[in-house]
C-alpha positions, -999 to +999 in steps of 0.1 A: -857+589-313-832+564-326-844+568-362-839+606-359-804+601-346-796+577-375-808+601-401-789+630-385-756+613-393-762+624-429-785+654-425-772+673-395-740+685-413-763+696-442-786+715-418-756+731-402-743+744-435-778+754-446-782+775-414-748+791-419-754+803-454-793+807-455-800+818-420-834+813-404-839+791-373-812+768-385-785+795-381-784+785-344-769+752-354-737+769-365-723+765-330-721+728-337-700+732-369-666+728-353-676+694-338-699+681-365-675+688-394-643+680-375-622+651-387-618+636-353-654+633-344-670+602-359-708+608-359-715+572-370-697+558-339-715+582-316-749+572-331-740+535-328-733+540-291-765+560-287-786+533-304-771+506-283-779+527-252-815+533-263-820+496-271-804+481-240-811+506-212-842+525-223-861+499-243-845+471-222-842+448-251-816+420-254-785+422-275-802+401-301-825+430-308-795+447-323-785+417-343-757+409-318-758+372-310-735+342-314-732+335-351-734+300-365-705+286-384-722+292-417-726+329-412-691+340-421-692+320-453-725+335-462-709+369-457-681+359-481-705+347-508-726+379-504-694+399-507-687+382-541-721+391-553-716+427-540-682+429-558-694+415-590-723+438-591-700+468-586-677+455-614-706+448-639-724+481-631-694+504-631-680+512-666-654+535-649-641+506-627-638+483-657-620+510-677-595+516-649-588+478-646-585+474-684-560+503-686-542+491-655-552+523-637-528+544-659-552+573-658-550+575-620-523+593-601-529+582-566-502+583-539-487+553-523-509+538-496-488+539-465-495+514-437-509+541-414-532+554-441-544+519-449-552+512-413-570+545-409-590+538-441-600+503-429-610+514-394-632+543-407-647+518-432-654+493-404-671+520-382-693+532-410-703+496-420-710+489-383-733+519-381-752+508-412-756+472-403-765+478-366-785+510-368-801+511-402-806+473-405-806+454-373-823+480-351-849+490-376-858+455-387-860+440-352-882+469-340-906+467-370-909+429-367-915+432-329-944+456-334-959+443-367-947+407-371-942+415-408-907+408-422-914+423-456-926+456-440-895+455-417-872+450-447-889+479-466-885+502-436-848+494-433-842+498-470-859+533-470-838+545-440-806+531-454-812+548-488-822+580-470-788+584-453-771+581-487-791+609-503-771+639-494-745+646-521-757+619-545-779+619-576-810+598-582-788+575-604-764+570-575-792+560-552-807+536-577-772+519-581-770+516-543-805+500-540-796+465-551-768+462-526-790+475-499-817+449-508-791+422-507-778+431-473-813+436-459-824+402-472-793+386-457-800+401-423-837+391-423-827+356-432-799+352-406-811+378-379-774+384-371-752+413-383-721+391-389-728+380-425-739+414-438-711+431-419-685+409-436-700+414-470-704+451-466-670+457-451-651+436-477-670+453-505-662+488-492-626+479-483-618+465-517-635+495-534-613+518-513-580+500-514-581+492-551-577+529-558-544+530-541-511+512-547-504+484-540-536+476-557-522+444-571-530+427-538-567+434-541-572+439-578-582+403-585-610+405-559-628+430-582-628+408-613-656+382-615-635+358-635-610+356-606-627+363-574-649+332-572-618+313-561-626+329-527-660+311-528-642+278-533-618+285-504-648+295-482-667+264-491-636+242-484-631+259-450-667+254-441-667+217-450-635+213-430-650+230-399-682+210-404-663+177-405-641+186-375-668+199-352-702+186-363-694+150-371-676+143-337-705+158-318-730+136-336-709+105-330-708+113-292-745+118-291-750+084-308 
Protein backbone atom coordinates (compact mmCIF):
# COMPACT_ATOMS: atom_id res chain seq x y z
CA UNK A 1 0.00 0.00 0.00
CA UNK A 2 2.74 2.44 0.93
CA UNK A 3 4.55 1.84 -2.37
CA UNK A 4 1.36 2.64 -4.29
CA UNK A 5 0.98 5.89 -2.36
CA UNK A 6 4.61 6.79 -3.08
CA UNK A 7 4.19 6.22 -6.81
CA UNK A 8 0.90 8.14 -6.87
CA UNK A 9 2.68 11.38 -5.96
CA UNK A 10 3.95 11.43 -9.54
CA UNK A 11 1.38 9.38 -11.42
CA UNK A 12 -1.93 10.45 -9.88
CA UNK A 13 -1.86 13.90 -11.53
CA UNK A 14 -0.99 12.18 -14.81
CA UNK A 15 -3.93 9.78 -14.42
CA UNK A 16 -6.26 12.67 -13.61
CA UNK A 17 -5.26 14.53 -16.75
CA UNK A 18 -5.44 11.33 -18.82
CA UNK A 19 -8.98 10.69 -17.63
CA UNK A 20 -9.95 14.27 -18.33
CA UNK A 21 -8.82 14.25 -21.95
CA UNK A 22 -9.05 10.55 -22.92
CA UNK A 23 -12.08 9.43 -20.96
CA UNK A 24 -12.58 5.83 -19.96
CA UNK A 25 -12.66 4.67 -16.37
CA UNK A 26 -10.08 7.27 -15.43
CA UNK A 27 -12.54 10.07 -16.21
CA UNK A 28 -13.99 9.51 -12.74
CA UNK A 29 -10.74 10.83 -11.26
CA UNK A 30 -11.46 14.30 -12.62
CA UNK A 31 -13.30 15.13 -9.39
CA UNK A 32 -9.88 15.14 -7.68
CA UNK A 33 -8.35 17.65 -10.08
CA UNK A 34 -9.01 20.78 -7.95
CA UNK A 35 -7.18 19.19 -5.01
CA UNK A 36 -4.45 17.23 -6.78
CA UNK A 37 -3.36 20.08 -9.04
CA UNK A 38 -3.84 22.90 -6.53
CA UNK A 39 -0.79 24.84 -5.38
CA UNK A 40 -1.67 24.63 -1.68
CA UNK A 41 -1.91 20.87 -1.47
CA UNK A 42 1.48 19.20 -1.06
CA UNK A 43 1.05 15.58 -2.11
CA UNK A 44 4.55 14.67 -0.96
CA UNK A 45 3.84 15.87 2.58
CA UNK A 46 0.55 13.95 2.69
CA UNK A 47 2.29 10.78 1.50
CA UNK A 48 5.08 11.22 4.08
CA UNK A 49 2.46 11.44 6.83
CA UNK A 50 0.64 8.42 5.40
CA UNK A 51 3.84 6.34 5.22
CA UNK A 52 4.68 7.28 8.81
CA UNK A 53 1.20 6.24 9.91
CA UNK A 54 1.45 2.93 8.03
CA UNK A 55 4.88 2.13 9.46
CA UNK A 56 4.19 3.17 13.04
CA UNK A 57 0.55 2.24 13.65
CA UNK A 58 -0.29 -0.42 11.11
CA UNK A 59 3.01 -2.28 10.75
CA UNK A 60 3.93 -1.28 14.35
CA UNK A 61 7.59 -0.80 13.49
CA UNK A 62 9.92 1.56 15.39
CA UNK A 63 10.98 4.98 14.12
CA UNK A 64 14.29 3.48 13.04
CA UNK A 65 12.36 1.55 10.36
CA UNK A 66 11.87 4.94 8.70
CA UNK A 67 15.50 5.96 9.05
CA UNK A 68 14.61 8.22 11.98
CA UNK A 69 17.06 7.70 14.81
CA UNK A 70 19.67 9.67 16.67
CA UNK A 71 22.46 10.43 14.19
CA UNK A 72 26.09 10.11 15.08
CA UNK A 73 28.33 13.17 15.01
CA UNK A 74 29.87 12.02 11.76
CA UNK A 75 26.55 11.85 9.86
CA UNK A 76 26.16 15.60 9.13
CA UNK A 77 29.72 15.76 7.80
CA UNK A 78 29.14 12.76 5.56
CA UNK A 79 26.10 14.62 4.27
CA UNK A 80 28.24 17.64 3.42
CA UNK A 81 30.81 15.50 1.59
CA UNK A 82 28.05 13.72 -0.34
CA UNK A 83 26.62 17.13 -1.24
CA UNK A 84 29.98 18.16 -2.70
CA UNK A 85 30.04 15.02 -4.82
CA UNK A 86 26.42 15.73 -5.81
CA UNK A 87 27.21 19.33 -6.75
CA UNK A 88 30.36 18.50 -8.68
CA UNK A 89 28.51 15.82 -10.64
CA UNK A 90 25.84 18.35 -11.61
CA UNK A 91 28.49 20.86 -12.66
CA UNK A 92 30.54 18.38 -14.68
CA UNK A 93 27.50 16.77 -16.28
CA UNK A 94 25.63 19.97 -17.18
CA UNK A 95 27.04 21.94 -20.10
CA UNK A 96 24.19 24.44 -19.69
CA UNK A 97 25.15 25.17 -16.08
CA UNK A 98 28.80 25.60 -17.05
CA UNK A 99 27.79 27.97 -19.85
CA UNK A 100 25.63 30.03 -17.50
CA UNK A 101 28.46 30.33 -15.00
CA UNK A 102 31.05 31.14 -17.69
CA UNK A 103 28.83 33.94 -19.06
CA UNK A 104 27.89 35.16 -15.58
CA UNK A 105 24.27 34.18 -16.27
CA UNK A 106 23.94 37.02 -18.79
CA UNK A 107 21.51 34.93 -20.88
CA UNK A 108 19.08 34.64 -17.97
CA UNK A 109 16.50 37.21 -17.05
CA UNK A 110 15.28 35.94 -13.72
CA UNK A 111 13.52 38.20 -11.22
CA UNK A 112 15.04 39.19 -7.91
CA UNK A 113 14.62 36.48 -5.32
CA UNK A 114 12.62 38.07 -2.52
CA UNK A 115 12.95 36.79 1.03
CA UNK A 116 9.46 35.27 1.03
CA UNK A 117 10.08 33.55 -2.32
CA UNK A 118 13.42 32.19 -1.09
CA UNK A 119 11.80 30.80 2.07
CA UNK A 120 8.96 29.25 0.07
CA UNK A 121 11.43 27.69 -2.37
CA UNK A 122 13.54 26.21 0.43
CA UNK A 123 10.53 24.87 2.35
CA UNK A 124 9.06 23.15 -0.72
CA UNK A 125 12.51 21.76 -1.53
CA UNK A 126 12.87 20.42 2.03
CA UNK A 127 9.43 18.75 1.89
CA UNK A 128 10.16 17.02 -1.41
CA UNK A 129 13.59 15.87 -0.21
CA UNK A 130 12.03 14.56 3.01
CA UNK A 131 9.51 12.62 0.93
CA UNK A 132 12.24 11.06 -1.21
CA UNK A 133 14.59 10.19 1.65
CA UNK A 134 11.95 8.85 4.02
CA UNK A 135 9.51 7.20 1.61
CA UNK A 136 11.51 6.07 -1.41
CA UNK A 137 14.71 5.27 0.44
CA UNK A 138 14.35 4.59 4.17
CA UNK A 139 10.94 2.92 4.07
CA UNK A 140 11.66 0.77 1.01
CA UNK A 141 15.17 -0.24 2.07
CA UNK A 142 14.24 -1.13 5.65
CA UNK A 143 11.25 -3.22 4.53
CA UNK A 144 13.21 -5.17 1.92
CA UNK A 145 16.07 -5.80 4.35
CA UNK A 146 13.56 -6.94 6.97
CA UNK A 147 11.98 -9.51 4.66
CA UNK A 148 15.00 -10.62 2.61
CA UNK A 149 18.08 -9.67 4.62
CA UNK A 150 19.70 -8.58 1.36
CA UNK A 151 21.03 -5.01 1.29
CA UNK A 152 21.87 -5.12 -2.40
CA UNK A 153 18.33 -6.13 -3.30
CA UNK A 154 16.99 -3.46 -0.95
CA UNK A 155 19.11 -0.80 -2.60
CA UNK A 156 18.01 -1.91 -6.07
CA UNK A 157 14.32 -1.76 -5.06
CA UNK A 158 14.79 1.73 -3.65
CA UNK A 159 16.61 2.96 -6.76
CA UNK A 160 13.87 1.63 -9.03
CA UNK A 161 11.08 3.29 -7.01
CA UNK A 162 13.04 6.55 -6.77
CA UNK A 163 13.68 6.64 -10.50
CA UNK A 164 10.06 5.67 -11.22
CA UNK A 165 8.69 8.79 -9.51
CA UNK A 166 10.93 10.95 -11.71
CA UNK A 167 9.71 9.47 -14.99
CA UNK A 168 6.65 11.68 -15.69
CA UNK A 169 7.68 14.68 -17.79
CA UNK A 170 11.27 13.52 -18.28
CA UNK A 171 13.19 11.88 -21.10
CA UNK A 172 15.28 8.73 -20.84
CA UNK A 173 18.39 10.93 -20.87
CA UNK A 174 17.06 12.87 -17.86
CA UNK A 175 16.49 9.63 -15.94
CA UNK A 176 19.98 8.37 -16.77
CA UNK A 177 21.46 11.65 -15.48
CA UNK A 178 19.50 11.30 -12.24
CA UNK A 179 20.59 7.68 -11.72
CA UNK A 180 24.14 8.32 -10.35
CA UNK A 181 22.80 10.75 -7.73
CA UNK A 182 20.14 8.24 -6.75
CA UNK A 183 22.77 5.51 -6.40
CA UNK A 184 24.95 7.81 -4.25
CA UNK A 185 22.12 8.68 -1.86
CA UNK A 186 20.94 5.07 -1.70
CA UNK A 187 24.43 3.79 -0.86
CA UNK A 188 24.77 6.51 1.80
CA UNK A 189 21.54 5.45 3.46
CA UNK A 190 22.38 1.73 3.39
CA UNK A 191 25.73 2.54 4.97
CA UNK A 192 24.43 4.81 7.73
CA UNK A 193 20.80 3.54 8.11
CA UNK A 194 19.77 7.10 8.96
CA UNK A 195 18.14 9.71 6.73
CA UNK A 196 20.22 12.63 8.05
CA UNK A 197 23.31 12.36 5.78
CA UNK A 198 21.33 11.77 2.59
CA UNK A 199 18.80 14.48 3.51
CA UNK A 200 21.56 17.04 4.02
CA UNK A 201 23.27 16.13 0.73
CA UNK A 202 20.02 16.04 -1.23
CA UNK A 203 18.59 19.25 0.26
CA UNK A 204 21.77 21.28 -0.23
CA UNK A 205 22.15 20.00 -3.79
CA UNK A 206 18.58 20.90 -4.71
CA UNK A 207 18.66 24.21 -2.84
CA UNK A 208 21.82 25.38 -4.59
CA UNK A 209 20.46 24.26 -7.96
CA UNK A 210 17.34 26.35 -7.30
CA UNK A 211 18.85 29.46 -5.73
CA UNK A 212 21.69 29.73 -8.23
CA UNK A 213 19.12 30.60 -10.90
CA UNK A 214 17.95 33.67 -9.00
CA UNK A 215 19.76 36.78 -7.76
CA UNK A 216 21.56 37.15 -5.46
CA UNK A 217 23.29 34.11 -6.92
CA UNK A 218 26.70 35.42 -5.88
CA UNK A 219 26.05 34.00 -2.41
CA UNK A 220 25.68 30.44 -3.68
CA UNK A 221 27.56 30.50 -6.99
CA UNK A 222 30.86 29.34 -5.56
CA UNK A 223 29.19 26.21 -4.15
CA UNK A 224 28.54 25.02 -7.72
CA UNK A 225 32.14 25.29 -8.91
CA UNK A 226 34.36 22.29 -7.99
CA UNK A 227 37.52 24.39 -7.78
CA UNK A 228 35.92 26.45 -5.00
CA UNK A 229 33.40 24.36 -3.15
CA UNK A 230 35.85 21.90 -1.60
CA UNK A 231 36.67 24.56 0.98
CA UNK A 232 33.38 23.40 2.53
CA UNK A 233 34.93 19.94 2.97
CA UNK A 234 37.86 21.48 4.83
CA UNK A 235 35.52 23.44 7.11
CA UNK A 236 33.41 20.32 7.71
CA UNK A 237 36.49 18.26 8.54
CA UNK A 238 37.77 20.95 10.92
CA UNK A 239 34.37 21.14 12.63
CA UNK A 240 34.22 17.36 13.01
CA UNK A 241 37.72 17.19 14.50
CA UNK A 242 36.85 19.99 16.91
CA UNK A 243 33.68 18.21 18.06
CA UNK A 244 35.55 14.93 18.32
CA UNK A 245 38.25 16.54 20.46
CA UNK A 246 35.74 18.37 22.69
CA UNK A 247 33.34 15.46 23.32
CA UNK A 248 35.03 12.15 22.60
CA UNK A 249 38.39 12.76 24.25
CA UNK A 250 36.99 13.93 27.63
CA UNK A 251 34.62 10.94 27.79
CA UNK A 252 37.51 8.55 27.17
CA UNK A 253 39.56 10.23 29.88
CA UNK A 254 36.68 9.87 32.34
CA UNK A 255 36.28 6.19 31.49
CA UNK A 256 40.00 5.62 32.09
